[in-house]
GULUMTOR-228048 format. One record per atom (N, C-alpha, C): residue in one letter; x, y, z. Coordinates in pm, whole numbers, padded with zeros to 5 digits, always signed. Layout:
N
aXYZ/...
% end
This chain:
257
m-01097-08024+04635/m-01232-08020+04726/m-01266-07863+04817/e-01324-07841+04796/e-01374-07734+04884/e-01409-07761+05013/q-01331-07737+05143/q-01404-07770+05284/q-01534-07700+05318/a-01624-07766+05403/a-01669-07708+05467/a-01670-07568+05579/k-01683-07401+05546/k-01611-07373+05660/k-01718-07324+05753/k-01645-07351+05884/k-01749-07343+06008/k-01739-07194+05995/e-01848-07154+06067/e-01883-06989+06079/e-01831-06891+06145/n-01751-06984+06312/n-01730-06874+06411/n-01584-06939+06388/r-01481-06986+06318/r-01363-06962+06342/r-01293-06879+06264/i-01152-06857+06329/i-01051-06767+06283/i-00947-06845+06232/v-00873-06850+06161/v-00735-06938+06157/v-00650-06798+06137/v-00536-06807+06202/v-00451-06705+06228/v-00297-06782+06139/l-00251-06703+06058/l-00086-06772+05982/l-00045-06647+06040/g+00073-06737+06099/g+00180-06662+06208/g+00208-06665+06315/g+00307-06706+06428/g+00330-06680+06539/g+00377-06606+06610/g+00417-06474+06515/g+00503-06396+06617/g+00403-06307+06684/e+00444-06187+06696/e+00378-06092+06786/e+00248-06035+06687/s+00244-06068+06618/s+00150-06022+06534/s+00019-06104+06527/g+00074-06195+06518/g-00045-06354+06493/g-00103-06376+06598/v-00035-06380+06717/v-00044-06426+06822/v-00143-06289+06919/g-00129-06226+06887/g-00214-06103+06925/g-00342-06089+06862/a-00311-06155+06722/a-00458-06186+06695/a-00539-06314+06726/a-00496-06392+06752/a-00547-06535+06835/a-00593-06507+06953/a-00519-06411+07051/a-00616-06377+07168/a-00677-06327+07158/l-00680-06202+07095/l-00843-06112+07101/l-00926-06233+07051/a-00909-06273+06917/a-00984-06403+06866/a-01062-06496+06975/a-01010-06542+07047/a-01077-06622+07126/a-01105-06535+07288/k-01042-06437+07267/k-01146-06349+07416/k-01312-06324+07337/q-01275-06289+07187/q-01413-06269+07159/q-01525-06398+07098/g-01480-06455+07135/g-01525-06601+07165/g-01495-06690+07006/f-01428-06664+06929/f-01402-06804+06809/f-01354-06898+06866/d-01372-07007+06731/d-01303-07083+06744/d-01189-07074+06691/v-01054-07060+06752/v-00913-07024+06708/v-00823-07131+06695/f-00745-07159+06595/f-00658-07189+06503/f-00532-07103+06477/l-00389-07122+06501/l-00282-07098+06480/l-00215-07152+06422/s-00140-07141+06285/s-00034-07219+06228/s+00071-07127+06221/d+00215-07207+06199/d+00344-07123+06250/d+00397-07221+06107/m+00456-07182+06010/m+00569-07294+05906/m+00714-07299+05984/g+00698-07210+06079/g+00840-07205+06156/g+00833-07213+06282/s+00885-07196+06361/s+00865-07198+06523/s+00875-07117+06603/i+00742-07132+06755/i+00662-07039+06757/i+00757-07024+06888/k+00793-06904+06940/k+00870-06847+07089/k+00809-06897+07195/p+00911-06936+07269/p+00828-06977+07415/p+00711-06835+07465/k+00767-06732+07441/k+00664-06624+07508/k+00572-06601+07463/y+00528-06661+07335/y+00441-06642+07228/y+00323-06773+07260/k+00395-06883+07304/k+00352-07022+07316/k+00250-06998+07447/e+00333-06904+07591/e+00266-06922+07689/e+00164-06833+07673/i+00142-06719+07603/i+00026-06647+07561/i-00082-06707+07501/l-00027-06823+07381/l-00156-06897+07341/l-00222-06996+07422/k-00114-07072+07543/k-00206-07146+07610/k-00277-07039+07719/k-00240-06935+07780/k-00306-06817+07795/k-00470-06827+07793/y-00467-06841+07652/y-00614-06819+07588/y-00679-06880+07533/k-00599-07024+07536/k-00664-07188+07499/k-00668-07177+07389/v-00566-07121+07270/v-00565-07141+07164/v-00476-07272+07115/s-00527-07303+07014/s-00475-07469+06952/s-00379-07344+06849/w-00247-07467+06836/w-00153-07401+06743/w-00070-07539+06677/e+00016-07498+06602/e+00074-07594+06548/e+00191-07509+06503/e+00300-07598+06478/e+00443-07494+06435/e+00525-07641+06314/g+00601-07576+06253/g+00657-07623+06155/g+00639-07703+06040/k+00451-07676+06044/k+00379-07701+05856/k+00235-07608+05918/h+00174-07625+05749/h+00037-07525+05779/h-00033-07705+05709/t-00114-07759+05803/t-00228-07866+05808/t-00351-07769+05740/a-00380-07803+05611/a-00453-07729+05541/a-00614-07795+05596/s-00596-07924+05625/s-00797-07953+05672/s-00784-07856+05805/l-00701-07831+05852/l-00751-07765+05953/l-00769-07561+05983/i-00727-07555+05848/i-00694-07411+05769/i-00782-07358+05685/l-00838-07496+05592/l-00948-07434+05488/l-01059-07395+05549/n-01134-07479+05667/n-01247-07467+05722/n-01250-07321+05772/a-01186-07233+05784/a-01220-07097+05847/a-01322-07046+05799/s-01376-06946+05858/s-01472-06829+05819/s-01389-06724+05771/e-01239-06706+05799/e-01161-06593+05780/e-01051-06618+05881/v-00908-06622+05748/v-00769-06633+05821/v-00728-06483+05818/v-00671-06469+05925/v-00563-06337+05968/v-00416-06405+05980/k-00380-06294+05871/k-00226-06333+05759/k-00100-06191+05846/s-00028-06296+05931/s+00049-06190+05988/s+00130-06088+05866/p+00201-05952+05864/p+00230-05911+05728/p+00402-05980+05684/g+00479-06024+05731/g+00547-06128+05698/g+00530-06204+05608/i+00427-06272+05563/i+00353-06389+05479/i+00321-06351+05408/p+00400-06368+05265/p+00338-06284+05123/p+00282-06335+05105/d+00152-06272+04963/d+00060-06381+04907/d+00113-06423+04829/n+00220-06501+04785/n+00226-06608+04658/n+00242-06702+04745/v+00255-06753+04843/v+00289-06919+04952/v+00206-06950+04886/p+00216-07069+04880/p+00117-07211+04866/p+00003-07182+04950/i+00008-07159+05086/i-00123-07192+05192/i-00246-07042+05156/v-00156-06972+05130/v-00254-06833+05094/v-00289-06849+05005/q-00263-06874+04877/q-00301-06932+04773/q-00413-07024+04762/e-00385-07104+04817/e-00500-07211+04852/e-00649-07193+04944/i-00580-07046+05041/i-00697-06991+05150/i-00786-06912+05041/r-00753-06841+04957/r-00793-06785+04903/r-00855-06871+04699/a-00810-06958+04692/a-00896-07011+04593/a-01017-07059+04671/n-00979-07120+04789/n-01111-07180+04853/n-01218-07042+04903/g-01183-06948+04872/g-01304-06775+04879/g-01303-06746+05014/i-01207-06799+05124/i-01181-06778+05271/i-01141-06596+05239/p-01205-06504+05276/p-01133-06354+05335/p-00976-06383+05398/v-00899-06350+05380/v-00762-06294+05422/v-00733-06159+05438/l-00713-06111+05574/l-00725-06004+05625/l-00564-06007+05738/s-00560-05846+05752/s-00443-05827+05853/s-00509-05843+06006/e-00411-05836+06062/e-00432-05828+06230/e-00472-05731+06298/i-00433-05600+06176/i-00475-05501+06215/i-00645-05452+06183/e-00658-05471+06079/e-00792-05470+06024/e-00899-05566+06122/f-00842-05683+06159/f-00920-05751+06275/f-00978-05703+06404/a-00824-05612+06437/a-00861-05564+06603/a-00940-05463+06590/s-00934-05333+06489/s-01006-05272+06450/s-01188-05278+06497/r-01222-05424+06433/r-01370-05397+06517/r-01404-05415+06652/y-01291-05428+06685/y-01299-05456+06850/y-01318-05343+06934/t-01244-05209+06850/t-01225-05117+06992/t-01297-04973+06880/n-01332-04913+06978/n-01371-04767+06982/n-01255-04598+06956/a-01180-04683+07009/a-01047-04621+07031/a-01002-04484+06908/f-00961-04369+06925/f-00952-04283+06835/f-00796-04315+06766/k-00774-04320+06654/k-00663-04407+06596/k-00580-04320+06479/i-00473-04258+06542/i-00394-04198+06447/i-00232-04269+06375/c-00274-04266+06247/c-00188-04408+06191/c-00117-04338+06087/i+00028-04380+06103/i+00147-04335+06110/i+00213-04411+05925/t+00218-04429+05814/t+00322-04479+05735/t+00384-04387+05651/g+00509-04458+05561/g+00581-04408+05475/g+00714-04497+05445/t+00816-04496+05358/t+00910-04581+05380/t+01031-04559+05495/n+00998-04408+05526/n+01098-04370+05591/n+01063-04234+05691/g+01115-04375+05882/g+01043-04229+05928/g+00947-04261+06035/k+00917-04384+06000/k+00785-04458+06072/k+00762-04432+06211/t+00879-04518+06245/t+00898-04548+06378/t+00932-04433+06495/t+01016-04311+06414/t+01050-04180+06476/t+00925-04128+06497/t+00857-04142+06426/t+00731-04036+06426/t+00595-04112+06529/t+00622-04245+06521/t+00501-04307+06568/t+00552-04270+06751/t+00670-04294+06765/t+00713-04296+06927/t+00739-04171+06930/l+00733-04073+06873/l+00734-03902+06950/l+00598-03862+06950/i+00483-03917+06853/i+00329-03873+06869/i+00303-03955+07011/h+00350-04061+07002/h+00323-04136+07144/h+00341-04085+07284/h+00463-04059+07251/h+00513-03971+07389/h+00500-03841+07378/m+00417-03783+07330/m+00348-03625+07318/m+00202-03663+07411/l+00154-03735+07316/l+00034-03749+07365/l-00009-03862+07556/k+00097-03899+07552/k+00133-03954+07654/k+00180-03842+07767/k+00249-03799+07764/k+00292-03651+07861/k+00187-03565+07883/a+00084-03567+07752/a+00010-03489+07794/a-00109-03536+07881/g-00089-03623+07928/g-00195-03696+08020/g-00312-03790+07927/l-00345-03812+07766/l-00404-03896+07710/l-00377-04028+07808/n-00470-04145+07790/n-00506-04259+07746/n-00467-04318+07660/v-00330-04336+07629/v-00281-04368+07489/v-00184-04491+07466/g-00187-04588+07371/g-00124-04688+07322/g-00041-04675+07205/v+00093-04767+07178/v+00148-04754+07072/v+00154-04899+07023/a+00113-04958+06896/a+00090-05059+06834/a+00161-05043+06692/g+00095-05152+06577/g+00191-05195+06476/g+00316-05239+06467/n+00375-05149+06422/n+00526-05243+06433/n+00592-05187+06546/v+00549-05120+06651/v+00602-05071+06752/v+00553-05131+06875/g+00621-05197+06949/g+00565-05237+07095/g+00481-05352+07103/k+00392-05371+07148/k+00290-05497+07136/k+00226-05500+07059/s+00130-05591+06987/s+00045-05595+06879/s-00064-05516+06904/f-00102-05430+06795/f-00261-05370+06866/f-00378-05460+06898/a-00347-05610+06799/a-00468-05674+06872/a-00501-05734+07013/l-00339-05741+07084/l-00341-05779+07179/l-00327-05676+07265/q-00317-05556+07243/q-00350-05444+07318/q-00509-05444+07303/v-00595-05466+07212/v-00712-05462+07244/v-00792-05578+07356/a-00710-05648+07332/a-00771-05757+07394/a-00753-05713+07559/e-00615-05659+07585/e-00597-05687+07748/e-00577-05487+07780/c-00652-05408+07668/c-00567-05297+07760/c-00735-05197+07679/s-00736-05090+07799/s-00847-04983+07723/s-00840-04821+07697/y-00744-04830+07583/y-00709-04726+07608/y-00789-04662+07483/d-00792-04535+07543/d-00898-04404+07391/d-00806-04348+07287/y-00692-04371+07325/y-00599-04327+07172/y-00493-04415+07162/y-00518-04463+07021/y-00394-04553+06941/y-00321-04512+06867/v-00099-04436+06861/v-00071-04414+06760/v-00005-04533+06639/i-00053-04626+06536/i+00011-04687+06496/i+00059-04696+06425/e+00190-04751+06375/e+00269-04778+06287/e+00241-04874+06168/l+00169-04830+06091/l+00184-04945+05930/l+00244-04971+05846/s+00299-05069+05813/s+00383-05122+05658/s+00325-05138+05585/s+00358-05115+05464/s+00290-05145+05332/s+00187-05278+05318/f+00255-05392+05423/f+00235-05521+05411/f+00101-05551+05515/q+00129-05464+05631/q-00019-05478+05692/q-00140-05383+05630/l-00065-05292+05536/l-00182-05183+05533/l-00254-05267+05383/d-00166-05387+05316/d-00250-05449+05220/d-00381-05538+05253/g-00364-05605+05364/g-00475-05682+05452/g-00572-05621+05503/m-00574-05491+05501/m-00707-05406+05555/m-00812-05345+05451/y-00947-05341+05443/y-01056-05329+05391/y-01131-05209+05424/n-01168-05296+05553/n-01262-05151+05609/n-01207-05088+05749/f-01077-05097+05746/f-01092-05011+05859/f-01053-04874+05829/k-01048-04755+05938/k-01023-04619+05882/k-00966-04542+06028/a-00847-04487+05976/a-00804-04396+06052/a-00881-04292+06088/d-00872-04213+06171/d-00901-04066+06236/d-00804-03994+06195/i-00704-03979+06182/i-00557-03914+06121/i-00458-03986+06063/a-00484-03967+05908/a-00384-04045+05860/a-00279-03978+05806/i-00126-04026+05829/i-00050-03961+05800/i+00113-04051+05722/l+00103-03989+05594/l+00155-04044+05521/l+00338-03979+05502/l+00458-04013+05552/l+00557-03954+05543/l+00621-03914+05411/n+00640-03997+05323/n+00673-04000+05215/n+00736-04160+05131/i+00727-04151+05012/i+00732-04304+04930/i+00865-04297+04889/s+00947-04394+04895/s+01015-04417+04756/s+01085-04550+04760/p+01093-04605+04696/p+01136-04716+04599/p+01154-04825+04703/d+01120-04950+04785/d+01136-04997+04864/d+01055-05145+04886/h+01093-05308+04917/h+01004-05399+04919/h+00920-05410+04798/l+01005-05358+04670/l+00924-05443+04520/l+00944-05540+04482/d+00992-05650+04551/d+00954-05789+04510/d+00832-05835+04586/r+00766-05794+04685/r+00625-05804+04748/r+00527-05723+04650/y+00604-05672+04529/y+00480-05569+04454/y+00511-05567+04324/d+00541-05706+04267/d+00603-05767+04113/d+00688-05669+04077/y+00733-05582+04156/y+00856-05500+04120/y+00862-05378+04009/k+00716-05337+04053/k+00649-05256+04018/k+00632-05128+04109/m+00653-05007+04084/m+00677-04939+04166/m+00528-04792+04200/e+00426-04842+04120/e+00284-04777+04121/e+00223-04906+04209/n+00223-04992+04196/n+00176-05093+04348/n+00193-05054+04426/y+00366-05068+04422/y+00400-05015+04660/y+00286-04875+04694/v+00326-04753+04598/v+00230-04628+04607/v+00135-04651+04675/k+00042-04751+04547/k-00107-04764+04553/k-00124-04855+04718/s-00059-04923+04761/s-00039-05005+04877/s+00001-04882+05014/k+00111-04839+04973/k+00097-04717+05066/k-00011-04597+05091/f-00067-04568+04983/f-00234-04482+05018/f-00314-04560+05045/r-00325-04690+05077/r-00439-04781+05146/r-00431-04688+05267/i-00407-04629+05334/i-00395-04552+05484/i-00523-04461+05472/t-00536-04420+05332/t-00618-04295+05316/t-00757-04380+05345/q-00809-04517+05267/q-00917-04549+05227/q-00998-04559+05339/n-01101-04533+05282/n-01268-04493+05395/n-01230-04360+05489/l-01146-04247+05415/l-01139-04147+05521/l-01240-04036+05477/s-01340-04005+05558/s-01412-03917+05538/s-01389-03796+05563/e-01504-03701+05550/e-01430-03512+05599/e-01467-03500+05685/d-01477-03579+05817/d-01444-03580+05912/d-01257-03615+05965/e-01230-03700+05884/e-01057-03756+05869/e-00988-03664+05855/c-00872-03655+05874/c-00738-03546+05815/c-00633-03652+05755/f-00596-03585+05701/f-00466-03668+05602/f-00374-03582+05577/i-00233-03602+05670/i-00143-03532+05649/i-00029-03604+05595/f+00014-03488+05486/f+00116-03567+05380/f+00257-03459+05348/c+00372-03537+05315/c+00467-03410+05305/c+00471-03343+05109/s+00451-03262+05108/s+00401-03209+04979/s+00507-03141+04928/d+00635-03215+04957/d+00827-03224+04938/d+00801-03327+04847/n+00742-03437+04881/n+00744-03570+04785/n+00692-03597+04686/d+00751-03600+04528/d+00665-03573+04422/d+00603-03741+04371/v+00663-03816+04473/v+00576-03906+04465/v+00422-03911+04515/t+00414-03878+04644/t+00359-03866+04729/t+00253-03767+04626/t+00296-03595+04599/t+00155-03525+04561/t+00139-03579+04417/e+00207-03647+04314/e+00161-03699+04194/e+00068-03792+04224/h+00075-03901+04327/h-00042-03986+04292/h-00221-03884+04353/l-00198-03831+04464/l-00248-03754+04493/l-00355-03671+04369/k-00270-03631+04275/k-00344-03584+04159/k-00464-03675+04079/q-00421-03802+04086/q-00502-03925+04042/q-00601-03970+04129/i-00651-03932+04269/i-00745-03966+04382/i-00818-03880+04373/v-00948-03923+04448/v-01022-03805+04538/v-01023-03886+04655/l-01019-03765+04730/l-00999-03780+04886/l-01111-03720+04960/k-01219-03785+05033/k-01299-03640+05112/k-01233-03609+05237/a-01128-03666+05294/a-01087-03628+05411/a-00976-03483+05368/k-00954-03408+05555/k-00874-03268+05484/k-00791-03281+05505/l-00738-03207+05393/l-00589-03216+05312/l-00486-03112+05385/l-00433-03240+05502/l-00300-03115+05577/l-00158-03120+05509/p-00097-03074+05439/p+00024-03051+05340/p+00091-02984+05423/f+00223-03079+05466/f+00331-02970+05531/f+00497-02992+05442/s+00547-02897+05484/s+00730-02898+05415/s+00809-02852+05448/q+00907-02867+05366/q+01050-02823+05465/q+01109-02709+05334/k+01040-02672+05217/k+01075-02625+05145/k+01015-02471+05113/t+00859-02509+05163/t+00857-02415+05110/t+00714-02354+05218/d+00663-02238+05238/d+00546-02179+05292/d+00445-02197+05266/e+00442-02195+05100/e+00322-02157+05046/e+00200-02263+05051/g+00084-02248+05059/g+00025-02384+05116/g+00004-02484+05206/q+00099-02446+05305/q+00116-02571+05372/q+00054-02573+05501/t+00022-02655+05586/t-00016-02649+05724/t+00097-02628+05775/a+00194-02685+05773/a+00295-02638+05840/a+00432-02683+05771/f+00525-02568+05840/f+00671-02578+05755/f+00734-02521+05821/l+00870-02506+05767/l+00992-02475+05880/l+01006-02293+05817/i+01059-02248+05911/i+01080-02132+05910/i+01205-02070+06000/d+01341-02069+05884/d+01508-02034+05962/d+01548-02162+06002/n+01496-02290+05958/n+01538-02376+05985/n+01438-02472+06139/l+01344-02408+06134/l+01319-02455+06297/l+01158-02490+06264/
% end
């Protein structure tokens, strides 16, 4: 039987960095918040939940406390095929990522990086450069504190956000100001029915909602990326880079420099 949903109730699945950050932000925004984790929650995260007066459970998922949500924020490490997620979807409850949820509550400029390899290095380097330039900038996603917790507690003008395919899968209305795709090679295919095309589409979700005002930076040396680009229509400014050629490139190497 489908449960009656509460209009102002956010349920968070997962009590790690991402989930606890989402719960804290939701509580700050005035939602009725409940967090559920099938495993155990670390003491440092329990302290944050206590600070924001968030109700929680660990070691189980209690359906009666979850299926009355207006929305569910799912941590990226939880697959879509686990029973509680399937039950949530069967009840017509939207399931989204922490990044999607947090983006509703900030107007900061967002530089977003994805790719099979090199995400963390690129993210931390860009953050370092912007910080050294004197900008009020935070780093989030798979690096440092969760995006949602920083939106709740900080007032950054810029964010550099590392995005995994698992995070991108739960993003729908989110829009990057600059989207960067470093490369794509087979990885995590168990989460994508062992189909490379599903994984590629997941990575390209970083480009969704981009308009003519935003930029898409990509490596034109990566055949998987360039082949998929031929199959879609993007409004964003395309800014390719290459280590092999300078023809048609926005950035390239000269004498390996």
